[in-house]
C-alpha positions as CSV (number, residue, x, y, z in Angstrom):
1,M,125.2,99.7,106.6
2,K,123.5,98.1,109.6
3,P,119.7,98.0,109.4
4,L,117.8,99.6,112.2
5,L,115.8,96.8,113.7
6,V,113.5,97.7,116.6
7,P,111.3,95.2,118.5
8,L,107.6,95.9,118.8
9,F,107.0,94.3,122.2
10,C,103.6,95.8,122.6
11,L,102.4,94.0,119.6
12,I,103.6,90.5,120.3
13,V,102.9,89.8,123.9
14,F,99.4,88.3,123.4
15,Q,98.7,84.7,122.4
16,P,97.1,84.0,119.1
17,A,93.3,83.8,119.3
18,L,91.5,81.8,116.7
19,A,88.0,82.9,116.0
20,A,87.4,79.4,114.4
21,D,86.0,76.9,116.8
22,S,87.7,73.5,116.4
23,A,84.3,71.8,117.4
24,I,83.0,73.0,114.1
25,S,83.1,70.4,111.3
26,P,86.0,70.7,108.8
27,Q,83.6,71.5,106.0
28,A,81.8,74.3,108.1
29,L,85.3,75.7,108.9
30,A,86.2,75.7,105.2
31,E,82.9,77.4,104.2
32,Q,83.5,80.0,106.9
33,G,86.9,80.7,105.6
34,L,85.7,80.9,102.0
35,K,83.0,83.4,103.0
36,A,85.5,85.6,104.9
37,G,87.9,85.6,102.0
38,A,85.4,85.8,99.1
39,R,87.3,88.9,97.7
40,F,90.4,86.7,97.1
41,P,89.3,83.7,95.1
42,G,93.0,83.0,94.3
43,L,93.3,81.5,97.9
44,A,90.2,79.3,97.6
45,D,92.2,76.1,96.8
46,I,93.4,76.0,100.4
47,C,89.7,75.4,101.4
48,D,89.3,72.4,99.1
49,L,88.9,69.5,101.4
50,S,88.3,67.0,98.6
51,R,92.0,67.1,97.4
52,P,94.8,65.4,99.1
53,L,97.6,67.6,100.4
54,A,100.5,66.6,98.3
55,L,104.2,67.5,98.0
56,P,105.2,69.4,94.9
57,A,106.9,67.2,92.3
58,T,110.4,68.8,92.2
59,P,113.7,67.1,91.7
60,P,116.1,67.1,94.7
61,A,119.1,69.5,94.7
62,S,121.8,70.5,97.0
63,A,121.7,73.9,98.8
64,T,124.8,74.9,96.8
65,E,123.7,74.1,93.3
66,S,123.8,77.2,91.1
67,T,121.5,77.9,88.2
68,Q,123.3,80.9,86.9
69,G,123.0,81.1,83.2
70,R,120.0,78.9,82.9
71,P,116.9,80.4,81.2
72,A,113.9,81.5,83.4
73,R,110.9,79.3,83.5
74,P,108.6,80.3,80.6
75,E,105.4,79.7,82.5
76,T,106.4,82.3,85.1
77,S,108.3,84.7,82.9
78,A,105.6,85.8,80.5
79,D,105.7,89.5,79.8
80,L,104.2,91.4,82.7
81,E,105.0,95.0,82.9
82,P,106.2,96.5,86.1
83,Q,103.6,98.7,87.7
84,K,103.4,101.5,90.2
85,V,100.5,100.4,92.4
86,F,100.8,103.1,95.2
87,D,102.9,106.3,95.4
88,N,105.6,104.3,97.1
89,L,105.1,100.7,96.1
90,Y,105.9,99.0,92.8
91,F,105.2,95.5,91.4
92,L,108.3,94.0,89.7
93,G,107.3,90.3,89.3
94,T,106.3,87.8,86.7
95,G,103.0,86.0,86.2
96,G,103.9,83.5,88.9
97,V,105.9,85.3,91.5
98,A,106.1,88.8,92.9
99,S,108.9,91.1,94.0
100,W,107.7,94.4,95.6
101,A,109.8,97.7,95.9
102,I,109.0,100.1,98.6
103,K,110.4,103.6,97.8
104,T,111.5,105.6,100.8
105,S,113.2,108.9,101.2
106,E,116.5,107.2,101.6
107,G,116.4,104.4,99.2
108,I,114.5,101.2,98.2
109,I,113.4,98.2,100.3
110,L,112.9,95.2,98.1
111,I,110.7,92.3,99.1
112,D,111.8,89.0,97.5
113,A,114.1,88.3,94.5
114,L,112.1,86.1,92.1
115,D,113.2,82.7,90.8
116,N,116.7,83.3,89.5
117,N,119.3,85.8,88.4
118,E,117.9,86.2,84.9
119,E,114.4,87.3,86.3
120,A,116.1,89.5,88.8
121,K,118.0,91.3,86.0
122,Q,115.0,91.5,83.7
123,N,112.1,92.1,86.0
124,I,113.6,93.8,89.1
125,E,116.5,95.8,87.7
126,G,114.8,96.3,84.4
127,G,111.5,96.9,86.0
128,L,112.9,99.6,88.3
129,E,114.5,101.4,85.4
130,K,111.3,101.4,83.4
131,L,109.5,102.9,86.3
132,G,112.1,105.7,86.6
133,L,113.7,104.3,89.7
134,N,117.4,103.7,90.2
135,P,118.3,100.1,91.2
136,H,121.5,101.4,92.8
137,D,119.1,102.8,95.5
138,I,118.3,99.3,96.8
139,R,119.3,99.3,100.4
140,Y,117.6,96.2,101.9
141,L,116.4,92.9,100.4
142,I,113.8,91.2,102.6
143,I,113.4,87.6,101.7
144,T,110.1,86.3,103.0
145,H,110.9,82.6,103.3
146,A,113.4,79.9,102.3
147,H,112.0,78.9,99.0
148,G,114.0,79.5,95.8
149,D,111.2,81.3,93.9
150,H,111.7,84.1,96.4
151,Y,115.4,84.1,97.0
152,G,116.6,82.8,93.6
153,G,117.6,86.1,92.1
154,Q,119.5,87.4,95.1
155,E,122.9,86.5,93.8
156,F,122.6,89.0,91.0
157,L,121.2,91.7,93.3
158,V,123.7,91.2,96.0
159,N,126.7,91.1,93.7
160,T,125.5,94.2,91.7
161,Y,123.9,96.5,94.3
162,K,125.1,95.2,97.7
163,P,121.8,95.4,99.7
164,K,121.6,94.0,103.2
165,V,119.7,90.7,103.1
166,L,117.1,90.1,105.8
167,M,115.5,86.8,106.7
168,S,114.4,85.1,109.9
169,E,116.9,83.0,111.9
170,A,114.8,79.9,111.4
171,D,114.9,80.2,107.6
172,W,118.6,81.1,107.5
173,K,119.1,77.7,109.3
174,E,116.8,76.1,106.7
175,L,119.1,77.3,103.9
176,E,122.2,76.1,105.7
177,K,121.0,72.5,105.6
178,P,122.8,70.2,103.1
179,E,119.5,69.3,101.5
180,L,116.7,71.8,101.1
181,E,113.1,70.9,101.7
182,F,112.1,72.0,98.2
183,S,114.3,72.7,95.2
184,N,114.0,73.3,91.6
185,P,116.7,73.5,88.8
186,D,115.4,76.8,87.7
187,W,116.0,78.4,91.1
188,G,119.2,80.4,91.9
189,I,121.4,79.7,94.8
190,P,120.5,80.5,98.4
191,P,121.9,83.8,99.9
192,K,124.8,83.8,102.3
193,R,123.8,84.5,106.0
194,D,123.4,88.2,106.6
195,V,120.8,89.9,108.9
196,S,118.7,87.7,111.1
197,V,115.2,89.2,111.9
198,K,113.3,88.5,115.1
199,D,109.6,88.4,115.5
200,G,108.1,91.8,115.9
201,E,111.1,93.9,114.9
202,T,111.0,96.8,112.5
203,I,113.2,98.0,109.8
204,T,113.4,101.8,109.2
205,L,114.6,103.4,106.1
206,G,114.1,107.2,105.8
207,D,110.4,108.0,106.2
208,T,109.2,104.4,106.1
209,V,108.9,101.7,108.9
210,V,108.3,98.1,107.9
211,Q,107.0,95.7,110.7
212,L,108.3,92.2,110.5
213,Y,106.6,89.1,112.0
214,V,107.7,85.5,112.0
215,T,104.7,83.5,110.8
216,P,105.8,79.8,110.8
217,G,104.0,77.1,108.8
218,H,104.9,77.6,105.1
219,T,108.5,77.4,106.3
220,P,109.7,77.4,109.9
221,G,110.5,81.1,109.8
222,T,108.3,82.7,107.1
223,L,108.2,86.5,107.4
224,S,105.0,88.5,107.0
225,L,105.1,92.3,106.7
226,I,103.1,95.4,107.6
227,F,103.9,98.7,106.1
228,P,102.3,102.1,105.1
229,V,101.5,103.1,101.5
230,S,100.0,106.2,100.0
231,D,97.7,106.9,97.1
232,G,97.5,110.6,96.6
233,A,96.2,112.2,99.7
234,E,95.0,108.8,101.1
235,G,97.1,106.6,103.3
236,H,96.7,102.9,103.5
237,V,98.4,100.0,105.3
238,V,99.5,96.7,103.6
239,G,99.5,93.4,105.2
240,L,101.8,91.1,103.1
241,W,101.4,87.4,103.9
242,G,104.8,85.8,103.4
243,G,103.8,82.1,102.6
244,T,100.6,81.4,101.1
245,G,100.3,77.7,100.3
246,M,100.7,74.4,102.2
247,R,102.7,72.3,99.7
248,F,104.3,70.2,102.4
249,G,101.9,67.3,102.6
250,P,99.4,66.2,105.3
251,D,101.6,67.3,108.3
252,E,98.8,68.1,110.8
253,Q,100.9,69.9,113.4
254,R,102.6,72.0,110.8
255,I,99.2,72.9,109.3
256,R,97.9,73.9,112.8
257,T,101.0,76.1,113.2
258,Y,100.1,77.7,109.9
259,S,96.6,78.3,111.1
260,A,97.7,79.8,114.4
261,S,100.2,82.1,112.5
262,A,97.5,83.3,110.2
263,G,95.1,84.0,113.1
264,R,97.7,85.9,115.0
265,F,98.7,87.9,112.0
266,R,95.1,88.7,111.3
267,D,94.7,90.2,114.8
268,I,97.9,92.2,114.4
269,A,96.7,93.4,111.0
270,E,93.4,94.6,112.6
271,Q,95.3,96.4,115.3
272,Q,97.4,98.1,112.6
273,S,94.4,99.1,110.5
274,V,95.5,97.0,107.5
275,D,93.3,97.6,104.5
276,V,95.4,96.1,101.7
277,F,96.1,92.3,101.5
278,M,99.2,91.3,99.4
279,S,101.3,88.2,99.0
280,N,104.3,87.2,96.9
281,H,102.3,85.3,94.3
282,P,100.2,87.7,92.2
283,A,97.6,85.0,91.2
284,R,96.9,84.4,94.9
285,D,96.2,87.8,96.2
286,G,94.4,89.3,93.2
287,A,97.4,91.4,92.1
288,L,97.1,90.3,88.5
289,E,93.5,91.5,88.3
290,A,94.2,94.7,90.2
291,I,97.2,95.6,88.0
292,A,95.0,95.1,84.9
293,K,92.5,97.6,86.3
294,F,95.1,100.3,86.4
295,K,94.9,100.5,82.7
296,I,91.3,101.5,82.8
297,R,91.3,103.4,86.2
298,S,90.0,106.9,85.9
299,P,91.3,109.8,88.1
300,G,89.6,109.7,91.5
301,E,88.5,106.0,91.2
302,P,89.5,103.8,94.2
303,N,92.8,102.0,94.1
304,P,92.0,98.4,93.1
305,F,94.3,97.0,95.8
306,V,92.5,98.6,98.6
307,A,90.1,96.1,100.2
308,G,89.2,97.9,103.4
309,H,88.1,95.7,106.2
310,A,87.7,92.8,103.8
311,A,91.5,92.6,103.7
312,L,91.3,90.9,107.0
313,G,89.2,88.3,105.4
314,A,92.2,86.9,103.5
315,F,93.9,86.0,106.8
316,E,90.6,84.6,108.2
317,L,90.4,82.3,105.1
318,L,94.0,81.2,105.6
319,R,93.3,80.6,109.4
320,D,90.0,78.8,109.1
321,C,90.7,76.7,106.0
322,S,94.1,75.5,107.2
323,L,92.5,74.6,110.5
324,A,89.8,72.7,108.5
325,Q,92.6,70.7,106.7
326,A,94.1,69.9,110.0
327,E,90.8,68.7,111.5
328,R,90.2,66.6,108.4
329,I,93.6,64.9,108.8
330,Q,92.9,64.3,112.6
331,Q,89.6,62.7,111.7
332,G,91.3,60.4,109.2
333,N,89.6,61.8,106.1
């Protein structure tokens, strides 16, 4: 089945406009970002100018090394029940990484595949079944970026349910390199090239349209998404940021690219009336706390994921604090 990918030219013709002024000191930029994103304290470490930007300590591995049969990492695989968070959106992740399932009238769009096959089977397949959904309805798997904690379980999903796998062209190329930028022995193997997504395209399945934007920085082709959700009679719009951290060291130009991507996506999110911020790491976007609130939520109470206009503050934090980091590097601090 070929996905329906439609360009949104009207949304991508403008140049990114950063509200942050590079003449402001790095510390002032960081404080500005922290204030804007105060609702999302899980992002605050990006604003910490006192720590060096270091590469993660992971062993090298080839792009073809398989981890099938290895146990999932215990620190990310703690029991975390799947959760329906909107009428058409479901959390299927672990304590460390998220997979999201969008239910449409013609099947399921899955966002990310967790660390490895074991997690995909336990948390995605098992989670869907616990929530009363049929994993055989998975039609598309969108991989936000070329890191194994987001594609690692794709082998099980592709072999079992045959979804079309979508990723940006830049990140398909990343996974085709003989040596990956980051690797971990607990991650599954990369997917085989399938559907390449261009900036501003949409994927439509049944009654649901997902907007796809290439937001480079975290990886060369990180995808960030905008899509509608409902909560009873209320409609909301999710802005899902595809690559939260900057674990690639003090690369000034790459950090500036990250900042520009966040600023551009913030402006698109405002244009599309985004009022829900999400990511693919539940400790980063407040998903762990929001999910816990569902246990005590009374009928009629607001959905804990809905942030209103404050959702844009998350992208402002990412924009301003990454720019602060770049300015700090330029100044030799």
